[in-house]
C-alpha positions, -999 to +999 in steps of 0.1 A: +000+000+000+011+035-007+015+063+018+020+099+008+028+131+027+008+163+019+026+196+026-004+220+022-015+211-014+018+195-025+017+157-023+047+135-024+050+097-022+067+084+010+103+073+004+101+049+034+072+033+053+075+008+082+042+000+099+060-020+126+081+010+137+054+035+130+077+053+106+071+073+074+098+093+056+090+118+029+113+141+008+101+177+013+090+193-020+103+228-029+089+257-010+057+270-026+065+307-018+102+315-017+095+350-003+100+340+033+092+314+060+060+295+053+042+272+077+020+245+061-002+218+075+013+183+072-009+153+065-004+116+058-025+101+030-031+064+024-042+052-010-070+031+005-085+059+025-101+090+011-095+109+044-060+120+056-046+103+086-051+125+117-019+143+128-033+166+154-024+200+138+012+190+129+028+216+106+060+219+086+078+253+084+098+262+053+126+286+061+145+309+038+180+295+034+206+307+060+235+324+041+268+333+057+286+363+041+316+365+064+331+358+098+346+389+115+374+386+125+384+357+102+412+347+125+421+343+161+446+326+184+448+288+186+439+288+223+404+301+213+383+327+230+378+351+200+343+367+198+333+361+161+305+381+144+288+360+118+273+383+091+247+369+067+210+367+059+180+348+072+192+340+107+164+329+131+162+332+168+164+296+181+182+278+209+193+251+184+221+271+167+259+264+166+289+278+148+310+251+132+348+258+131+360+229+110+345+199+129+342+217+162+307+231+171+303+259+196+271+275+208+259+305+188+240+336+201+213+352+179+216+390+177+195+398+146+184+382+113+218+394+098+241+388+128+250+359+150+279+357+175+300+328+188+333+323+205+361+304+188+371+271+204+407+260+209+423+243+179+457+236+163+469+264+140+456+264+105+426+274+084+393+256+087+359+259+070+334+279+089+296+274+089+265+277+110+240+249+120+205+261+126+179+235+138+201+207+126+206+222+091+239+236+078+239+271+063+228+269+027+258+290+015+290+296+033+324+304+018+337+317+052+369+304+066+386+309+100+423+308+107+437+296+140+470+314+146+499+304+168+501+326+199+522+358+194+551+364+217+569+396+225+606+391+232+618+427+235+609+464+229+636+489+218+638+515+232+619+506+263+614+542+273+608+576+257+596+612+261+564+620+280+554+640+249+552+607+229+565+604+193+592+578+202+594+552+175+598+517+191+606+484+175+590+452+189+608+419+184+590+386+188+574+356+171+542+348+153+530+384+146+503+385+120+502+411+092+466+423+097+447+456+095+438+453+131+475+451+143+481+480+168+503+489+197+486+497+230+502+519+256+482+517+288+447+528+276+460+546+244+461+526+212+482+536+181 
């Protein structure tokens, strides 16, 4: 016997049916109105019964695809702890949301439909794919990457003192400095 799933008016034949396990699987048809989230009643149909099987008001919600445009900053130290702004489209406010750094998921915090935040985990140095998982589904589109960098270390500062008027050019020697637009020297509370 044939079982079908009806998503609103769209009917698809079940891809799997096991009456002993009370299991039916259906492949969801394309969203009828791609303009935004759409909630439709979900019904089971049996070929030998003209009436749908009762499902008690069960619905299926189509969502616009989650798209990641970029992760800011796109890099951080390998020990983790970097607050990352995930910029994109169609984010939804749900508790079931994680950022995925390579194979490492971390909790994500919804800010708006175009911004989510998460904190990078610790990892070995290198570049990994970056994505977002919302309600168990991966972002539809993500070309974002995140680079875990080895910890920078300052060995010396020359000269180590200068005029109270400022303007002294110093040279910092060390390891693992990154050539990035956000690189700055911070003197107390002043940043240059």
